[in-house]
C-alpha positions in Angstrom: 10.5 7.8 -7.7 10.2 11.3 -6.8 8.1 11.1 -3.1 11.3 8.2 -2.7 13.7 11.0 -3.4 12.7 13.9 -1.7 13.1 10.7 1.3 15.7 10.3 0.2 17.1 13.9 0.0 15.7 15.1 3.1 18.6 12.9 4.8 22.0 13.8 2.4 23.4 16.9 0.4 22.3 15.9 -2.5 20.7 17.7 -5.3 18.9 16.2 -8.2 18.6 17.6 -11.2 15.6 16.4 -13.9 16.6 17.5 -17.3 12.8 17.5 -19.1 14.1 19.7 -22.2 15.0 18.4 -25.2 16.5 21.6 -26.7 18.7 22.5 -23.3 22.8 22.2 -23.5 24.3 19.2 -22.3 24.9 19.1 -18.4 28.3 19.7 -17.1 29.3 21.6 -13.9 31.9 24.1 -15.6 28.2 25.3 -16.8 26.8 28.3 -15.7 23.1 27.9 -16.6 24.0 24.7 -14.7 25.6 26.3 -11.5 23.1 28.6 -10.9 20.5 26.7 -10.0 22.2 24.6 -8.0 23.7 27.4 -6.3 19.9 28.0 -4.8 20.2 25.0 -2.8 17.0 23.6 -4.4 16.9 19.9 -3.4 14.7 18.5 -6.6 15.5 20.4 -9.9 13.0 20.6 -12.6 14.1 21.7 -16.5 10.8 21.8 -18.6 10.0 24.4 -21.9 13.6 26.1 -20.8 12.2 26.7 -17.1 13.6 25.8 -13.8 11.1 24.2 -11.1 11.0 21.8 -8.5 9.3 19.4 -5.8 9.6 20.6 -2.5 8.5 18.7 0.7 5.7 21.0 2.0 4.0 18.9 5.7 -0.1 19.3 5.1 -1.6 21.6 8.1 -4.2 19.5 9.0 -7.5 21.6 8.9 -10.0 22.3 11.9 -12.5 19.5 12.0 -15.6 20.9 10.4 -17.8 19.2 12.8 -16.0 21.1 15.9 -16.1 24.4 13.5 -20.0 24.1 13.6 -20.5 23.0 16.6 -19.0 25.6 19.1 -21.3 28.5 18.3 -24.1 26.4 20.2 -22.4 26.6 23.6 -23.8 29.7 23.9 -26.4 29.1 23.5 -26.5 26.1 26.5 -26.8 27.9 29.3 -27.8 31.2 30.6 -26.8 29.8 34.3 -23.2 28.6 33.9 -20.6 31.0 32.2 -18.6 27.9 30.5 -14.9 28.4 30.8 -13.2 24.8 29.3 -15.2 22.5 26.8 -13.8 18.6 27.2 -13.8 16.9 23.8 -13.8 13.2 23.8 -12.3 11.4 20.9 -15.4 10.3 19.3 -17.1 13.5 20.2 -14.8 14.8 17.1 -16.2 12.7 14.4 -19.7 11.5 16.0 -21.5 14.7 15.8 -24.4 13.6 12.8 -27.7 13.0 12.7 -29.0 10.9 15.4 -25.5 9.8 17.2 -25.6 12.0 20.2 -21.8 14.3 20.7 -21.4 14.1 23.9 -18.5 16.4 26.0 -17.1 17.1 29.7 -17.7 21.0 30.4 -16.5 23.4 33.4 -17.7 26.9 34.4 -19.1 29.3 37.0 -22.7 29.8 38.0 -24.1 32.9 38.3 -23.9 32.7 42.1 -20.4 32.1 42.1 -20.3 28.2 42.0 -17.6 26.2 40.4 -19.6 23.5 38.3 -18.5 20.5 35.8 -20.6 18.5 34.0 -21.5 16.7 30.4 -22.6 18.4 27.8 -25.1 16.7 24.7 -26.4 17.4 21.3 -28.9 15.3 18.9 -29.8 15.8 16.1 -27.7 17.1 13.6 -25.4 20.2 13.3 -28.9 22.5 13.8 -30.0 21.6 17.7 -28.6 23.3 20.6 -26.5 21.8 23.1 -28.4 20.8 26.7 -26.1 20.5 29.6 -27.5 17.7 31.3 -29.5 18.6 34.5 -27.9 15.3 36.6 -25.1 14.5 34.7 -23.4 18.0 36.4 -21.0 18.2 40.4 -20.5 21.6 42.5 -16.9 21.2 43.0 -13.8 22.4 44.7 -12.9 26.8 44.2 -9.2 25.0 44.4 -9.7 22.9 41.8 -8.8 24.6 38.4 -11.6 24.8 36.1 -9.2 23.0 33.1 -8.3 20.1 35.3 -12.3 20.0 36.5 -13.1 19.8 33.0 -11.1 16.1 32.4 -12.6 14.1 35.2 -16.5 13.9 34.3 -16.7 11.8 31.5 -14.1 9.8 32.3 -15.1 8.8 36.2 -19.2 7.9 34.9 -17.2 5.8 32.2 -15.3 4.2 34.9 -18.3 4.1 37.5 -20.0 2.6 35.0 -17.7 0.1 34.1 -16.9 -0.8 37.8 -20.5 -0.5 39.6 -23.3 0.0 37.7 -23.4 -2.3 34.5 -20.9 -4.4 33.4 -19.0 -5.8 36.5 -21.0 -7.1 39.2 -19.3 -10.3 39.1 -16.2 -8.8 39.3 -17.2 -6.6 42.6 -19.9 -9.1 44.2 -16.7 -11.0 45.9 -18.6 -12.8 48.4 -15.9 -14.0 51.5 -13.5 -11.3 49.5 -10.4 -13.0 50.2 -9.9 -13.1 46.9 -7.3 -10.0 45.2 -8.9 -9.5 42.0 -7.4 -8.6 38.5 -7.8 -6.0 36.1 -6.1 -5.5 32.9 -6.5 -1.9 31.4 -6.0 -1.8 27.7 -5.1 2.4 27.3 -3.7 2.9 30.7 -3.0 6.7 29.8 -6.8 7.9 28.2 -8.6 9.6 31.1 -11.1 6.7 31.2 -8.2 4.1 31.4 -6.5 6.5 34.5 -10.0 6.8 36.3 -10.1 3.3 35.8 -6.4 2.4 37.8 -7.7 4.3 40.5 -10.8 3.0 41.2 -9.1 -0.7 40.6 -6.5 0.5 43.2 -8.3 2.0 45.3 -10.7 -1.5 46.0 -7.2 -3.2 46.1 -6.8 -5.0 42.6 -4.2 -6.1 41.4 -3.4 -3.9 38.1 -2.2 -4.4 34.6 -2.4 -1.4 31.6 -0.7 -1.5 28.3 -0.1 1.7 26.1 0.5 2.4 22.6 3.8 3.9 23.0 7.2 4.8 25.6 5.7 8.6 26.3 2.5 6.7 27.5 4.4 4.5 29.2 6.1 7.5 31.4 2.9 9.3 31.8 1.4 5.9 33.6 3.8 5.2 35.1 4.5 8.7 37.1 0.6 9.0 37.9 0.9 5.7 39.3 4.3 4.6 41.3 2.5 1.8 42.6 1.9 -0.3 40.3 4.8 -2.1 38.5 7.0 -1.4 35.8 6.7 -4.5 34.5 3.4 -4.0 35.1 2.6 -1.8 31.9 3.1 -2.9 28.3 2.8 -1.5 25.2 0.2 -2.9 22.9 1.7 -2.7 19.7 4.0 -5.6 20.8 2.9 -9.0 20.2 3.3 -10.4 23.6 2.1 -7.7 26.0 -0.2 -9.9 27.5 2.7 -11.9 29.0 3.0 -10.1 32.5 -1.2 -10.5 33.2 -1.4 -14.0 32.4 2.3 -14.4 34.3 1.0 -12.9 37.2 -2.5 -14.6 37.1 -0.7 -17.9 37.0 -2.6 -18.7 33.5 -5.8 -18.0 35.2 -6.3 -14.4 33.6 -7.2 -11.3 34.9 -10.9 -11.1 36.5 -11.7 -7.6 34.0 -10.7 -6.4 30.9 -11.0 -3.2 29.5 -10.0 -2.1 25.5 -9.8 1.0 24.4 -7.1 -0.6 21.9 -7.8 -1.1 17.9 -8.8 -4.9 16.7 -6.0 -6.9 16.5 -4.8 -6.5 20.1 -8.3 -5.7 21.5 -8.5 -9.2 20.5 -5.7 -11.0 21.9 -6.7 -9.5 25.3 -9.8 -11.3 24.9 -8.4 -14.8 24.8 -6.8 -14.0 28.0 -10.2 -13.3 29.9 -10.5 -15.2 33.2 -13.1 -17.4 33.7 -16.5 -15.8 34.8 -14.9 -13.1 33.8 -16.4 -9.7 32.3 -14.4 -8.2 29.0 -15.6 -4.1 28.3 -14.2 -3.2 24.8 -14.2 0.5 24.4 -13.4 0.9 21.3 -15.5 2.4 19.1 -13.8 1.9 15.8 -14.1 -1.9 16.8 -18.2 -1.6 17.3 -18.2 -0.4 14.0 -17.0 -2.8 12.1 -18.6 -5.5 14.0 -15.2 -7.2 14.5 -16.1 -10.7 15.1 -15.0 -12.7 18.5 -13.1 -16.4 19.1 -16.5 -18.1 20.7 -14.0 -19.7 22.7 -13.7 -18.0 25.3 -17.5 -18.2 25.8 -17.2 -21.1 27.3 -15.5 -20.4 30.6 -18.6 -17.9 31.1 -17.0 -14.6 30.6 -18.8 -12.0 29.2 -18.7 -8.6 26.8 -19.6 -5.9 26.6 -19.8 -2.3 24.7 -20.2 0.5 26.2 -19.9 4.4 24.4 -20.0 7.6 26.7 -23.2 8.5 24.4 -25.2 5.5 25.5 -24.7 7.7 29.9 -26.8 10.2 29.1 -29.6 8.2 27.1 -30.2 5.9 30.7 -33.6 5.9 32.6 -33.0 8.8 35.3 -32.7 7.0 38.4 -29.4 4.5 36.9 -28.6 8.2 35.9 -28.8 9.9 39.4 -27.1 6.0 41.3 -23.9 7.4 39.0 -23.7 11.1 40.0 -23.5 9.8 43.7 -20.8 7.3 43.0 -18.9 10.1 41.1 -19.7 12.8 44.2 -18.3 10.4 45.9 -15.2 10.2 43.9 -15.1 13.9 43.7 -14.9 14.7 47.5 -12.6 11.9 48.5 -9.4 14.0 48.0 -7.9 10.9 46.0 -9.6 11.9 42.1 -6.3 11.4 39.9 -5.3 15.0 38.3 -5.5 14.5 35.2 -2.7 15.8 32.5 -4.6 17.7 29.7 -3.5 20.1 27.2 -6.1 23.2 26.2 -6.6 24.8 22.6 -7.7 28.4 22.8 -11.1 28.7 20.6 -9.1 31.7 19.1 -6.6 29.4 17.3 -7.8 26.1 16.4 -5.3 26.3 13.5 -3.5 24.1 17.0 -6.9 21.6 17.7 -5.8 18.8 14.8 -2.2 18.4 16.1 -3.0 18.9 19.7 -5.5 15.9 19.1 -2.5 14.4 18.0 -0.5 14.9 20.6 -3.4 13.9 23.1 -3.9 10.9 22.0 -0.3 9.0 21.7 1.1 10.8 25.0 -2.5 11.0 27.2 -4.5 13.1 29.2 -7.5 15.0 27.9 -8.1 17.2 25.1 -9.8 20.5 26.1 -10.9 23.7 24.2 -10.5 27.2 26.1 -13.4 29.2 25.4 -13.8 31.8 28.4 -11.5 33.8 27.2 -13.3 34.9 24.8 -16.7 35.7 27.1 -19.8 34.6 25.5 -18.3 35.9 21.7 -18.3 31.9 20.0 -17.7 32.3 16.3 -20.5 31.9 14.9 -19.4 31.2 10.9 -16.7 28.4 10.2 -15.7 31.6 7.8 -14.6 33.3 10.3 -12.1 31.6 12.8 -8.9 30.3 12.0 -9.7 27.6 9.8 -9.1 30.8 6.9 -5.8 30.4 7.6 -5.6 26.8 6.4 -7.2 27.6 2.9 -9.9 25.5 3.6 -12.3 25.0 1.0 -15.7 24.9 1.8 -18.5 24.7 -0.8 -20.5 28.0 -0.1 -24.1 27.1 1.7 -26.7 27.1 -1.0 -24.4 27.0 -3.5 -26.6 25.0 -6.5 -23.0 23.6 -7.6 -22.0 19.9 -8.8 -19.4 17.8 -8.7 -18.1 15.5 -11.2 -16.6 12.0 -10.5 -14.1 9.9 -13.5 -12.9 6.8 -12.4 -11.6 3.5 -12.5 -12.9 1.9 -9.5 -15.7 3.2 -7.2 -14.0 1.9 -4.3 -10.9 4.2 -5.1 -13.1 7.8 -4.8 -14.9 7.0 -1.3 -13.3 9.1 1.1 -13.2 11.8 -2.2 -17.3 11.7 -2.3 -17.5 11.7 2.0 -15.1 15.3 1.6 -16.6 16.6 -1.1 -19.8 16.8 0.6 -18.4 17.2 3.9 -18.5 20.8 2.4 -21.3 21.7 1.4 -21.2 19.6 -2.6 -25.1 18.8 -3.0 -24.8 17.1 -6.4 -22.4 14.4 -7.6 -22.1 12.3 -10.6 -19.9 9.7 -10.3 -19.0 7.2 -13.6 -17.5 4.7 -12.7 -17.0 1.2 -14.5 -17.0 -1.5 -11.2 -20.3 0.0 -9.3 -21.3 -3.3 -9.0 -18.8 -5.2 -7.9 -18.0 -3.3 -4.7 -21.2 -3.4 -3.0 -19.7 -2.1 0.3 -18.4 1.1 -0.9 -21.6 1.7 -3.3 -23.4 1.8 0.4 -21.3 3.5 1.9 -21.5 6.6 -0.7 -25.3 6.2 -1.0 -25.2 6.4 3.2 -23.0 9.7 2.9 -24.8 11.2 0.2 -28.5 10.5 2.8 -27.0 11.7 5.5 -26.2 14.6 4.4 -28.9 15.2 1.9 -27.3 15.1 -0.9 -28.1 13.9 -4.7 -25.6 11.5 -6.0 -26.2 10.2 -9.9 -24.2 7.6 -11.1 -23.0 5.8 -14.5 -20.8 3.8 -16.3 -17.3 5.1 -17.5 -17.3 3.4 -20.0 -20.0 5.9 -21.7 -17.1 8.7 -20.9 -14.4 6.8 -23.1 -15.9 8.8 -26.2 -15.9 13.0 -27.2 -20.2 12.0 -27.1 -20.0 10.0 -23.8 -18.0 12.9 -22.0 -20.3 15.2 -22.9 -23.2 13.5 -21.8 -21.8 12.9 -18.6 -21.1 17.0 -17.6 -24.7 17.9 -19.6 -26.2 15.3 -16.6 -24.1 17.2 -14.5 -24.8 20.2 -15.5 -28.5 19.8 -15.1 -28.1 19.3 -11.2 -26.1 22.9 -10.7 -23.1 24.3 -12.0 -20.2 22.0 -12.6 -17.0 23.1 -10.2 -15.0 20.6 -10.2 -14.0 17.4 -12.6 -12.1 15.0 -10.5 -10.1 11.9 -12.7 -9.1 9.4 -10.4 -7.3 6.3 -10.9 -7.1 6.0 -14.4 -3.4 5.0 -15.4 -4.9 2.5 -17.7 -6.3 4.1 -19.0 -4.6 7.6 -20.4 -6.2 8.5 -23.3 -9.4 10.0 -21.5 -8.2 12.6 -20.2 -7.4 14.3 -23.7 -11.0 14.0 -24.3 -12.1 15.2 -21.2 -10.1 18.4 -21.5 -11.5 18.8 -24.7 -14.8 18.9 -24.1 -14.4 20.9 -21.4 -13.5 23.7 -24.1 -16.7 23.3 -25.8 -18.5 24.2 -22.2 -19.4 27.8 -21.1 -18.0 27.6 -18.3 -14.5 27.7 -17.1 -14.1 24.4 -15.2 -11.4 22.8 -12.5 -10.2 19.7 -13.6 -8.2 17.1 -10.9 -6.5 14.4 -12.0 -5.6 12.0 -8.7 -3.6 9.0 -10.0 -1.7 6.2 -8.2 2.8 6.5 -7.9 2.2 4.4 -12.2 1.1 7.5 -14.1 3.9 9.1 -16.2 1.8 11.0 -18.3 2.7 14.5 -18.9 -1.3 16.4 -18.9 -1.5 20.3 -19.4 -3.5 22.6 -18.1 -5.0 20.9 -14.8 -3.9 20.0 -11.2 -2.7 16.5 -10.3 -2.1 14.5 -7.6 -0.1 11.5 -7.1 -0.2 9.0 -4.7 -0.1 5.9 -3.6 -3.5 4.4 -2.5 -2.5 4.1 1.2 -2.2 7.5 1.6 -5.0 9.8 1.9 -5.2 12.6 -1.0 -8.2 14.7 1.2 -5.9 17.0 2.9 -4.1 18.1 -0.3 -7.3 18.5 -2.1 -7.9 22.3 0.1 -5.0 23.6 -1.0 -5.0 22.9 -4.6 -8.4 24.2 -4.9 -7.8 27.5 -3.0 -5.9 28.4 -7.0 -7.3 25.7 -9.6 -6.7 27.8 -11.9 -2.7 27.5 -11.8 -1.6 23.8 -13.3 0.4 21.8 -10.5 1.6 18.6 -9.2 1.4 17.3 -6.1 2.9 14.5 -4.7 1.5 13.3 -1.7 3.2 11.2 1.3 2.7 9.5 4.8 5.2 10.6 6.8 4.7 7.4 8.7 4.8 5.5 5.9 7.8 7.2 4.8 9.7 5.9 7.5 8.0 2.1 7.4 9.5 2.0 3.7 12.9 3.7 4.0 14.5 0.2 3.9 12.0 -1.2 1.0 14.7 0.1 -1.3 17.3 -1.7 -2.3 15.7 -4.9 -0.7 15.9 -7.8 -3.8 14.6 -11.3 -2.9 15.2 -14.5 -4.6 14.5 -18.5 -5.5 17.3 -19.6 -2.8 15.0 -17.1 -0.4 12.0 -20.1 -0.6 14.4 -23.2 -1.1 16.2 -25.5 1.8 18.8 -24.2 3.1 20.5 -26.8 3.9 21.1 -30.7 2.9 19.8 -31.4 6.8 16.9 -29.1 6.0 16.3 -31.1 2.7 16.5 -34.8 4.1 13.7 -33.8 6.6 11.7 -32.9 4.0 12.1 -35.9 1.9 11.8 -37.6 5.0 8.5 -36.8 6.0 7.7 -37.3 2.2 8.5 -40.5 2.0 6.0 -41.2 5.4 3.0 -39.9 3.2 3.7 -42.0 0.3 3.6 -44.8 2.6 0.1 -43.2 3.4 -1.2 -42.8 0.9 -2.4 -44.8 -2.4 0.3 -43.7 -5.7 -3.0 -43.9 -8.1 -3.8 -40.5 -5.6 -2.4 -37.5 -6.9 -3.2 -35.1 -4.2 -4.9 -35.6 -0.9 -5.0 -34.1 2.7 -3.6 -35.8 5.8 -3.7 -35.0 9.6 -1.0 -33.3 10.9 0.0 -32.3 14.5 -0.9 -29.3 16.4 -2.0 -28.3 19.5 -5.6 -29.0 18.8 -4.6 -32.7 19.8 -5.1 -31.7 23.9 -7.9 -29.0 23.5 -10.0 -31.3 20.4 -12.8 -32.2 23.7 -13.3 -28.5 24.6 -12.7 -26.6 21.2 -15.2 -29.4 19.3 -16.0 -25.4 17.3 -13.4 -25.2 15.9 -12.9 -26.0 12.5 -9.8 -27.6 11.0 -7.5 -25.4 8.7 -6.6 -27.3 5.7 -2.8 -25.9 4.6 -0.2 -26.5 1.4 2.5 -26.1 1.3 5.4 -25.6 -1.1 6.4 -29.1 -1.6 6.1 -30.0 2.3 5.5 -29.8 5.8 8.1 -29.2 7.2 9.6 -25.7 7.0 5.3 -24.9 8.5 5.9 -26.6 11.3 6.8 -23.8 13.5 3.2 -22.4 12.2 1.5 -25.1 12.7 3.2 -25.6 16.4 0.8 -22.6 17.2 -2.2 -23.6 15.7 -5.2 -24.8 18.3 -7.5 -26.0 15.6 -7.2 -29.7 13.8 -4.6 -29.0 10.7 -4.5 -31.3 7.3 -1.7 -30.6 4.8 -1.7 -31.6 1.3 0.4 -34.3 0.4 1.6 -33.6 -3.7 2.1 -36.7 -5.6 5.4 -36.3 -7.6 3.7 -38.0 -11.0 0.5 -35.6 -10.3 -0.3 -34.3 -14.1 -1.8 -30.5 -13.3 -1.8 -27.9 -10.9 -5.6 -28.4 -12.0 -6.1 -31.9 -11.6 -4.0 -31.2 -7.9 -6.9 -28.5 -6.8 -9.4 -31.3 -8.2 -8.3 -34.5 -6.1 -7.9 -32.2 -3.3 -11.2 -30.2 -3.4 -12.2 -33.7 -3.4 -10.4 -34.9 0.1 -10.9 -31.7 1.9 -15.4 -32.1 1.5 -14.0 -35.9 3.0 -12.6 -34.4 6.0 -15.7 -30.9 6.0 -19.1 -31.9 4.4 -19.6 -28.0 4.7 -18.0 -24.9 4.9 -16.9 -22.7 5.7 -13.8 -23.5 4.3 -10.5 -22.1 6.2 -7.2 -22.7 3.5 -3.6 -21.7 3.8 -1.2 -22.0 1.0 2.1 -20.2 1.3 5.0 -19.2 -2.0 4.6 -21.7 -4.6 1.4 -23.1 -3.5 0.1 -19.7 -3.7 -1.5 -20.9 -7.6 -3.1 -23.9 -6.5 -4.6 -22.8 -3.1 -6.5 -20.3 -5.8 -7.9 -23.3 -8.2 -8.9 -25.3 -4.7 -11.2 -22.0 -3.0 -12.5 -21.0 -6.8 -13.9 -24.5 -6.8 -14.9 -24.2 -3.3 -16.8 -21.4 -4.6 -18.1 -22.4 -7.9 -20.0 -25.3 -5.3 -21.9 -22.7 -2.9 -19.2 -22.9 -0.4 -18.0 -20.2 1.4 -14.4 -20.0 1.9 -11.3 -18.2 3.2 -7.7 -18.2 1.8 -4.7 -16.6 3.4 -1.8 -16.6 0.7 1.4 -16.2 3.1 4.5 -14.4 0.8 2.2 -16.3 -2.0 1.3 -13.8 -4.3 1.4 -15.3 -8.0 3.2 -12.8 -10.0 5.5 -11.7 -7.3 6.6 -15.5 -6.1 6.2 -16.5 -10.2 9.1 -13.7 -11.2 11.2 -15.4 -8.9 11.7 -18.6 -11.1 14.3 -18.7 -13.8 13.9 -18.1 -17.4 13.6 -20.8 -19.9 14.2 -24.1 -19.4 17.0 -23.5 -16.9 14.9 -24.2 -14.0 16.6 -27.8 -13.6 20.1 -26.5 -14.1 19.4 -23.9 -11.1 18.5 -26.0 -8.7 21.3 -29.0 -9.8 23.1 -25.3 -8.3 21.4 -24.8 -4.9 22.0 -28.7 -4.4 25.5 -27.9 -5.5 25.8 -25.3 -3.0 24.0 -27.3 -0.2 27.1 -30.1 -0.7 29.7 -27.9 -1.1 29.0 -26.8 2.5 29.7 -30.4 3.4 32.5 -31.5 1.2 33.9 -28.4 -0.2 37.2 -31.0 -0.6 35.0 -32.9 -3.2 33.8 -29.6 -5.0 37.8 -29.8 -7.3 36.7 -32.8 -8.4 33.6 -31.7 -10.4 35.5 -30.1 -13.4 32.6 -28.3 -14.4 30.4 -30.4 -14.4 27.0 -29.5 -13.7 23.7 -31.9 -12.8 21.0 -33.8 -9.9 23.2 -36.9 -10.7 26.4 -35.4 -10.2 25.2 -33.3 -7.1 24.1 -36.5 -5.5 26.8 -39.3 -6.5 28.7 -36.4 -4.0 26.5 -36.9 -1.3 28.9 -38.5 1.9 26.9 -41.6 3.6 26.0 -39.1 6.2 22.9 -38.1 4.6 20.2 -40.2 2.7 20.6 -40.1 -0.4 17.0 -41.4 -0.6 15.6 -38.3 1.7 17.2 -36.2 -0.3 15.9 -37.2 -4.0 12.6 -37.2 -2.8 13.1 -33.5 -1.4 14.6 -32.8 -4.9 12.0 -34.3 -7.3 9.4 -32.4 -5.3 11.4 -29.5 -5.5 11.7 -29.4 -9.4 8.3 -30.9 -10.0 6.4 -28.2 -7.9 7.9 -25.1 -8.9 7.5 -27.0 -13.0 3.8 -27.3 -12.1 3.7 -23.3 -10.6 5.9 -22.3 -14.0 2.9 -24.0 -16.3 0.4 -21.8 -14.8 2.4 -18.8 -14.0 0.9 -17.0 -16.7 -2.7 -18.1 -16.4 -4.9 -15.8 -15.0 -7.2 -16.7 -11.8 -9.5 -14.7 -10.3 -11.3 -15.2 -6.3 -14.8 -15.1 -6.0 -13.8 -15.7 -2.4 -12.0 -13.5 0.9 -8.1 -13.8 1.0 -5.5 -12.1 3.0 -2.5 -11.2 2.1 0.2 -12.5 4.6 3.2 -10.7 3.1 7.0 -9.3 4.3 6.8 -5.8 5.5 10.7 -5.0 4.5 10.0 -7.4 0.4 5.8 -6.2 0.0 5.4 -3.7 -2.7 2.9 -4.9 -3.9 0.1 -1.9 -5.5 -3.7 -2.4 -5.0 -4.8 -2.9 -8.6 -2.4 -5.1 -8.5 -4.5 -7.2 -5.8 -7.7 -5.9 -7.0 -7.2 -8.1 -10.0 -6.5 -10.9 -8.3 -9.7 -10.2 -6.0 -12.2 -7.6 -5.1 -12.0 -8.3 -1.3 -8.5 -8.6 -0.4 -6.8 -7.8 2.8 -2.7 -7.1 2.5 -1.2 -7.5 5.5 2.3 -7.0 6.5 4.0 -8.9 8.6 7.1 -7.0 9.8 10.0 -9.2 9.9 13.4 -9.5 6.7 12.4 -12.7 5.2 10.4 -15.5 4.8 11.9 -17.4 7.4 11.1 -15.1 10.0 7.6 -14.9 9.4 6.7 -18.2 9.2 8.4 -17.6 13.4 6.5 -14.6 13.9 4.3 -14.6 16.4 1.6 -12.2 14.5 1.5 -15.3 11.6 0.1 -17.7 13.7 -2.1 -15.6 15.7 -3.5 -13.7 12.3 -5.0 -17.0 11.1 -6.0 -18.5 14.7 -8.5 -14.9 14.9 -9.6 -15.2 10.9 -10.2 -19.2 10.8 -13.5 -20.2 10.7 -15.4 -21.5 13.7 -19.3 -23.8 14.3 -21.4 -24.2 16.9 
């Protein structure tokens, strides 16, 4: 609540007063006690125990990346022959400086003979090893080229030439007759590699299309390359970013795609690659997460490649020499790109994180200016400007331990990694669900091993009593002196923290207690630091600030600036049952006609079955035999889902439910038998929408119980949320009758006077004119009423999924919490579609695209 108030307060002149003191005088603007406080200009004023306090919105300055602070001293010993002036940081270089993963940097400097040189520096085996200047990847450049600009060139042109000449695009450059003009699609044209690629492709007379992430990057690329039509520069955050390149190639697709974009636009671009084309992925995050590719494009004899900068320094000597020559020709040609760049003084690293964000957003190269300080790079983190940011780091060789007590191991992964990065070598983790989240446990174990630390995991159930808490603390004491106890996401167990506080008083040392909770936390706790945030926001940035003064009780409400903007429109948005029902008699009649047609295809003795319906697969079935069908369970009828079905390149089967079906479980069992006749073995893809969500979950569990793999998509169908829209008690029939009367009133308003207050389905049907087929309307109404009655009958039933779940929700209506989602599935993923209501969501191209990308396939 405070977070929303602060967000609103930033746009108004309001003042908020929270009177949390039962003994205070009644509020009045005539009371000087309140007037004096209001005159101070504090936005949020809290009165507690006779004293005023408040909440202040303060941006948290991000600390200098520890790996950057630790790697800088090694540049002093990099070379006796080159006096380094600038170091060019690469995006992955800020994260991959761990053991076994080489850190790659560009550099520029001056040799003892006075020559200006640029090149590649790399460093292996963690922080302790020295940085080496690559003996082959070094070039002498003209003294007319400023050293800061020169430092932005080496890795960009190395990668560009490797892609176009050396490794990936053999099919592209070997144009046998020279008559065909090639097309290149560069995703991320604002990056140094992107700009180098664009420059080389334009030299080769390619048709060039490119994408950028925002308007600032668009302005940069259009300025740098005026020969590219502005219509050929698109924003890959938009759903239709690929349209210009497909139009420009007459639907054939580009010959080469180079992508530095995130997963979703990367997969969209993959679908555009032309026959015999090459797709090169430079985004290391998508490589690390092993993003699955739809396999249909491989039928065009296309090639997919992942390329990292670190691979180039590990090439054989002969190939490195070849690449060196190619880059040399570019440097001496006079046609190199004057790469935009931003430099940060090594003596003022507090600006590094912010500058890195600007470079990532706007494009160009990030440089460290190390020339201003001579050969005196500071050798310890505590000596540089990190101190001014009050960054908390455990002293070296200190034998301290931290205790974490949490409701879920998945909620403490970032906390554990944060502690390990700051030198904590001993951690006791007490959690109740370690066996259920294998991926989280694996991540924690890998991080612990990488930092050569000790991790002891115990059950949180043992910590529910004073004796259990004492046992956990004793185990931590054996590992080292306890410095901090963290409690994470104990919202549903508010009695545990007082137990911990009581036990702490019996131990000889003073411990810091930090309580990290969600926004539902409503319990007042004294003598501790509380951090309040939702699961979408990282609280790690505020931990350093909290730990610099841990003895002072405080509450931090952490909010992400971007998510706050996105959620501004959430306040006050309400949904009702009407949002998920037909909105016109025409729609109702069309639904009834489709249901009657399906009735004729099935025996009345079959409560439910899947029936094949039309999709794009009918035209492409011969080419896409590897695509498995998608099984859709509509809320009432497929007519509402036709905009979505028309985009699927898979065979689609839609569930038809007989109005006489006895129960949701019976429906699920018959649908199970029907779909296994269509597809004998997994993996299966099921799509449920709104009111059919519960039936889809029952069906998914039947498949999982039988040992079959299944993926479930719920379109605005989270059970607890959608069921809350149903009317209470026995008023469902009256509610639906009122809906039908309202629809009729839009068509024949004069006859509404004849009702005289009468309600009911029969009354409404009698008012229908001959313009509408009453049989169809009655059939549709019958289905709506019966399906909603089935939903209501199982609304109190708790269903927990064993399979993968993708929740697709309207962004402006979504207020699901991670705890609610975890109650349904431990492997659920929430995707918010940027629209205002469910009907827009069905029309939104991202909805179909997401299901198409994730749908199962087989060879």
